[in-house]
C-alpha positions as CSV (number, residue, x, y, z in Angstrom):
1,Q,3.0,24.6,18.0
2,V,2.8,21.7,15.5
3,R,4.5,18.7,17.1
4,L,4.7,14.9,17.1
5,V,5.9,12.8,20.1
6,E,6.7,9.1,19.7
7,S,6.6,6.5,22.4
8,G,6.6,2.7,22.9
9,G,10.1,1.8,21.8
10,G,12.3,-0.5,23.8
11,L,14.3,-3.7,23.9
12,V,12.7,-6.9,22.5
13,Q,13.9,-10.3,21.5
14,P,13.8,-11.5,17.9
15,G,10.2,-12.6,17.1
16,G,8.7,-10.3,19.7
17,S,6.3,-7.4,19.2
18,L,6.1,-3.7,20.0
19,R,3.5,-1.1,19.4
20,L,4.7,2.4,18.7
21,S,2.5,5.4,19.2
22,C,2.8,9.0,18.0
23,A,0.8,11.7,19.5
24,G,0.4,14.7,17.2
25,S,-1.2,18.0,16.7
26,G,-4.7,17.9,15.4
27,I,-4.0,19.6,12.1
28,L,-1.7,16.7,11.1
29,F,-4.7,14.4,11.1
30,R,-6.9,16.4,8.8
31,S,-6.9,14.1,5.8
32,N,-3.1,14.3,5.5
33,N,-0.5,11.7,4.9
34,M,1.3,10.4,7.9
35,G,4.0,7.8,8.3
36,W,6.7,5.9,10.1
37,Y,10.4,6.1,9.2
38,R,13.4,4.6,10.7
39,Q,17.2,5.1,10.8
40,A,19.9,2.8,11.9
41,P,23.5,3.9,12.5
42,G,25.3,4.3,9.2
43,N,22.1,4.1,7.2
44,Q,19.7,6.5,5.5
45,R,16.4,7.3,7.0
46,A,13.9,5.0,5.3
47,M,10.2,4.8,4.9
48,V,8.6,2.0,6.9
49,A,4.9,2.6,6.5
50,V,2.7,5.5,5.4
51,I,-1.0,6.1,5.5
52,D,-2.9,8.6,3.4
53,G,-5.8,10.8,4.3
54,G,-8.3,8.1,3.3
55,G,-6.7,5.5,5.5
56,S,-5.0,3.6,2.8
57,P,-1.6,2.2,4.0
58,N,1.6,1.4,2.1
59,Y,4.6,-0.5,3.5
60,S,8.2,-1.1,2.6
61,D,8.9,-4.6,1.4
62,S,11.0,-5.3,4.4
63,V,8.2,-5.0,6.9
64,K,5.2,-6.0,4.8
65,G,3.2,-8.7,6.5
66,R,4.8,-8.0,9.9
67,F,4.0,-4.3,10.6
68,T,0.6,-2.5,10.6
69,I,0.1,1.2,10.5
70,S,-3.1,2.8,11.7
71,R,-4.4,6.2,12.7
72,D,-6.9,7.2,15.3
73,G,-8.0,10.7,14.3
74,P,-10.1,11.4,17.4
75,K,-7.3,10.4,19.7
76,L,-4.8,12.3,17.5
77,T,-2.5,9.2,17.5
78,L,-0.6,7.3,14.9
79,Y,0.3,3.7,15.6
80,L,2.8,1.1,14.3
81,Q,2.2,-2.4,15.4
82,M,5.4,-4.4,14.9
83,N,5.3,-8.2,15.0
84,S,7.9,-10.9,14.3
85,L,10.6,-8.4,14.9
86,K,14.1,-9.1,13.5
87,S,17.5,-7.7,14.5
88,E,17.4,-5.8,11.2
89,D,14.5,-3.8,12.6
90,T,16.8,-2.1,15.1
91,A,16.7,1.6,14.6
92,I,15.3,4.9,15.8
93,Y,11.7,5.2,14.6
94,Y,10.3,8.5,13.7
95,C,6.8,9.6,12.9
96,K,6.0,12.2,10.2
97,G,3.1,14.4,9.5
98,Q,2.4,16.9,6.8
99,W,0.7,20.3,6.9
100,G,0.8,23.4,4.9
101,G,3.3,21.9,2.4
102,R,5.8,21.1,5.2
103,D,6.9,17.9,6.9
104,Y,6.9,17.6,10.7
105,W,8.9,15.0,12.5
106,G,8.9,13.6,16.0
107,Q,12.0,13.2,18.2
108,G,12.2,9.5,17.6
109,T,12.0,6.4,19.7
110,Q,14.6,3.6,19.9
111,V,13.7,0.1,19.0
112,T,16.3,-2.6,19.7
113,V,15.8,-6.2,18.7
114,S,18.4,-8.4,20.3
115,S,18.7,-11.7,22.3
């Protein structure tokens, strides 16, 4: 079964850091695009960061300079290092993979940034 499972979310204070992980099926790491998306209550699900099959990342303007996406193919894991977190970053974070012309999503992990 093709699947993705996120972990690493939690409660942090503004300015803090979190590292999210997404363990996925091997086929999703075969030179495919992968990414992190987030959705807050009342908002659309939005792209946070993506990484292509060659390892080239792309970030939304709101997180550029603060977040880093990376992929460890042998460990079948996608990461999102989040630094200098703001309250506006509070959302459920989802990882996404692509295979066979279809998108695959994880169940999401909650990130809450609050004092």
